[in-house]
C-alpha positions as CSV (number, residue, x, y, z in Angstrom):
1,X,-11.3,66.9,-46.1
2,X,-7.6,66.1,-45.4
3,X,-4.8,68.6,-45.1
4,X,-2.3,69.3,-47.9
5,X,1.2,69.1,-46.6
6,X,4.0,71.5,-47.6
7,X,7.7,70.5,-47.5
8,X,8.0,71.6,-43.8
9,X,4.5,70.7,-42.5
10,X,4.2,68.0,-39.9
11,X,1.7,65.2,-40.1
12,X,-1.6,65.8,-38.5
13,X,-2.7,63.9,-35.4
14,X,-3.7,60.3,-36.2
15,X,-7.2,60.8,-34.9
16,X,-7.9,63.0,-37.9
17,X,-7.5,60.1,-40.3
18,X,-10.7,59.4,-42.3
19,X,-12.9,56.5,-41.7
20,X,-13.7,56.3,-45.4
21,X,-11.4,55.6,-47.1
22,X,-10.1,54.0,-44.0
23,X,-7.0,55.7,-42.7
24,X,-6.4,58.5,-45.3
25,X,-4.6,61.1,-43.2
26,X,-3.0,63.7,-45.5
27,X,-1.7,64.5,-49.0
28,X,1.3,66.2,-50.5
29,X,4.8,66.6,-49.0
30,X,7.6,64.5,-50.5
31,X,9.3,61.1,-50.3
32,X,12.5,62.3,-48.8
33,X,14.2,59.9,-46.4
34,X,13.5,62.3,-43.6
35,X,9.8,62.5,-44.4
36,X,9.5,58.7,-44.8
37,X,11.3,58.0,-41.5
38,X,9.1,60.5,-39.7
39,X,6.0,58.9,-41.2
40,X,7.0,55.3,-40.3
41,X,7.9,56.3,-36.8
42,X,4.3,57.2,-36.3
43,X,2.8,54.3,-38.2
44,X,2.0,56.4,-41.4
45,X,2.9,55.1,-44.8
46,X,2.5,56.4,-48.4
47,X,0.2,54.7,-50.8
48,X,-0.9,56.2,-54.1
49,X,-1.0,55.6,-57.8
50,X,1.2,57.1,-60.5
51,X,0.0,60.5,-61.5
52,X,-1.8,61.1,-58.1
53,X,-0.5,63.3,-55.3
54,X,1.3,61.5,-52.5
55,X,-1.3,60.1,-50.1
56,X,-0.5,59.2,-46.5
57,X,-2.4,56.5,-44.5
58,X,-2.8,55.2,-41.0
59,X,-5.7,52.7,-41.0
60,X,-7.8,51.5,-38.1
61,X,-7.7,48.6,-37.4
62,X,-4.2,47.6,-38.5
63,X,-3.1,44.2,-39.8
64,X,0.0,43.0,-38.0
65,X,1.9,39.8,-37.5
66,X,3.5,39.0,-34.1
67,X,6.4,36.8,-35.2
68,X,5.8,34.5,-32.2
69,X,2.4,33.8,-33.7
70,X,3.6,32.8,-37.1
71,X,1.7,29.9,-38.7
72,X,3.2,27.7,-41.4
73,X,1.0,25.4,-43.4
74,X,1.9,21.7,-43.7
75,X,2.6,22.1,-47.5
76,X,4.7,25.1,-47.0
77,X,6.6,23.4,-44.2
78,X,7.5,20.6,-46.5
79,X,8.8,23.1,-49.1
80,X,10.9,24.8,-46.4
81,X,12.4,21.5,-45.3
82,X,13.5,20.6,-48.8
83,X,15.9,23.5,-48.9
84,X,15.9,23.7,-52.7
85,X,16.4,27.4,-52.5
86,X,18.7,30.0,-51.2
87,X,17.8,33.0,-49.0
88,X,19.7,36.2,-49.5
89,X,19.2,39.5,-47.9
90,X,19.9,43.0,-49.2
91,X,21.7,41.7,-52.3
92,X,19.3,42.8,-55.0
93,X,17.0,45.4,-53.3
94,X,16.3,47.3,-56.6
95,X,15.4,44.0,-58.4
96,X,13.0,43.1,-55.6
97,X,11.2,46.4,-55.8
98,X,11.0,46.1,-59.5
99,X,9.6,42.6,-59.1
100,X,7.0,43.9,-56.7
101,X,6.1,46.7,-59.1
102,X,5.6,44.4,-62.1
103,X,1.9,44.2,-63.3
104,X,0.0,41.3,-61.8
105,X,-3.1,41.4,-63.8
106,X,-4.5,42.4,-67.2
107,X,-5.0,46.0,-66.0
108,X,-1.3,46.5,-65.5
109,X,-1.5,48.9,-62.6
110,X,0.9,49.3,-59.7
111,X,1.2,51.6,-56.8
112,X,5.0,51.2,-56.8
113,X,6.0,54.1,-59.0
114,X,9.4,55.1,-60.2
115,X,9.4,57.8,-57.5
116,X,8.6,55.2,-54.9
117,X,11.4,53.0,-56.1
118,X,13.9,55.8,-56.0
119,X,12.8,56.9,-52.5
120,X,13.0,53.4,-51.0
121,X,16.4,52.7,-52.7
122,X,17.7,55.8,-50.8
123,X,16.4,54.3,-47.6
124,X,18.1,51.1,-48.5
125,X,21.4,52.9,-48.9
126,X,20.9,54.4,-45.5
127,X,20.2,51.0,-43.9
128,X,16.5,51.4,-43.2
129,X,15.0,49.5,-46.1
130,X,15.7,45.8,-46.6
131,X,15.0,43.0,-49.0
132,X,14.6,39.3,-48.3
133,X,15.1,37.2,-51.5
134,X,14.4,33.6,-52.5
135,X,16.8,32.4,-55.1
136,X,16.3,29.2,-57.1
137,X,18.9,27.8,-59.5
138,X,20.8,31.0,-59.4
139,X,17.8,33.2,-60.2
140,X,15.7,35.6,-58.2
141,X,12.5,33.7,-57.7
142,X,10.6,36.0,-55.4
143,X,10.9,38.0,-52.2
144,X,9.8,41.0,-50.3
145,X,10.9,44.4,-49.0
146,X,10.2,46.6,-46.1
147,X,11.4,49.2,-43.5
148,X,13.1,48.5,-40.2
149,X,13.1,51.1,-37.4
150,X,14.5,50.0,-34.1
151,X,12.9,46.5,-33.4
152,X,9.9,47.2,-35.7
153,X,9.5,46.0,-39.2
154,X,7.1,47.4,-41.8
155,X,6.3,45.1,-44.6
156,X,5.7,46.8,-47.9
157,X,5.2,44.3,-50.8
158,X,6.2,40.9,-52.0
159,X,6.3,39.0,-55.3
160,X,6.8,35.5,-56.7
161,X,8.0,34.1,-60.0
162,X,7.9,30.6,-58.7
163,X,5.5,28.8,-56.4
164,X,5.8,29.8,-52.7
165,X,8.9,32.0,-53.3
166,X,7.5,35.0,-51.5
167,X,6.1,32.8,-48.7
168,X,9.5,31.2,-48.2
169,X,11.0,34.7,-47.8
170,X,8.3,35.8,-45.4
171,X,8.7,32.8,-43.1
172,X,12.5,33.3,-43.0
173,X,11.9,37.0,-42.2
174,X,9.5,36.4,-39.4
175,X,11.7,33.7,-37.8
176,X,14.8,36.0,-38.0
177,X,13.0,39.0,-36.7
178,X,11.7,37.0,-33.7
179,X,15.3,35.9,-33.0
180,X,16.4,39.6,-33.1
181,X,13.7,40.7,-30.8
182,X,11.4,42.3,-33.3
183,X,8.0,41.9,-31.7
184,X,5.7,43.1,-34.5
185,X,5.5,43.2,-38.3
186,X,3.3,45.8,-39.9
187,X,1.1,44.3,-42.6
188,X,-0.9,47.4,-43.1
189,X,-4.2,46.1,-44.6
190,X,-6.1,42.9,-44.0
191,X,-5.8,40.1,-46.5
192,X,-6.6,36.4,-46.4
193,X,-3.0,35.7,-47.5
194,X,-1.5,37.4,-44.5
195,X,-4.1,36.0,-42.2
196,X,-3.1,32.5,-43.2
197,X,0.3,33.2,-41.6
198,X,-1.3,34.2,-38.3
199,X,-1.5,38.0,-39.0
200,X,-4.5,39.7,-37.3
201,X,-6.0,43.1,-36.8
202,X,-5.4,45.3,-33.8
203,X,-6.7,48.8,-33.0
204,X,-4.8,52.0,-34.1
205,X,-4.3,52.8,-30.4
206,X,-2.7,49.5,-29.6
207,X,-0.6,49.6,-32.7
208,X,0.7,53.1,-31.9
209,X,1.5,52.1,-28.3
210,X,3.5,49.0,-29.4
211,X,5.2,51.0,-32.2
212,X,6.3,53.7,-29.8
213,X,8.2,51.2,-27.7
214,X,9.6,49.1,-30.6
215,X,10.7,51.8,-33.0
216,X,12.8,53.5,-30.4
217,X,14.9,50.5,-29.4
218,X,18.4,49.9,-30.8
219,X,18.1,48.5,-34.4
220,X,19.9,45.8,-36.3
221,X,22.4,47.5,-38.6
222,X,22.3,46.7,-42.3
223,X,23.0,45.1,-44.7
224,X,21.3,42.2,-43.1
225,X,22.5,38.7,-42.9
226,X,20.1,35.9,-41.7
227,X,21.1,32.9,-39.5
228,X,21.5,29.6,-41.4
229,X,19.6,27.5,-38.8
230,X,16.3,29.2,-38.9
231,X,14.3,26.5,-40.6
232,X,14.4,23.1,-38.9
């Protein structure tokens, strides 16, 4: 059993998260900016389908990328060097979330509901949520969005309308975050796609210890602007 959170109820201790499904911690509460920031500060994130109650997660182990360990494949490296794209940040946050929410298979499902889009747009307005966008021929070709607290970045979702568009955005993000002193990117769950960039799993305890240090450091105020010399 997991607790049902009322509007003022705090999150339970992380040790109470279920093993199956991995990391399910609590249900209920709301998606207010205050609740979301309190969640991310402890490594908790919401993930649920439309029509379900809000579900809160803190999996163990946790998939993360240390920006200094970023790996770029030879083929992607060639694409990056061609510079036939433009990277923009925080210019079309809503459009990026809508791109991430678009159905990707015949089932048409998505966990990025209208309520989630509204909630994260509020965080974007407050300078906590950011988008990294790949533009090709004047059109949004792909990108990603996530949350920044202190020197910690929490990746949420990405999408592509052209080959490698989200990968290009992710590489630029990782390189810029390393330059700014962000030491860890939360990738939440293990996937082969993220592992190909050098992401790996660490324990909940290690994640929490690193997070406590990083999230309390001075942040980088938004809207973000990336350096132009990141890709060489």
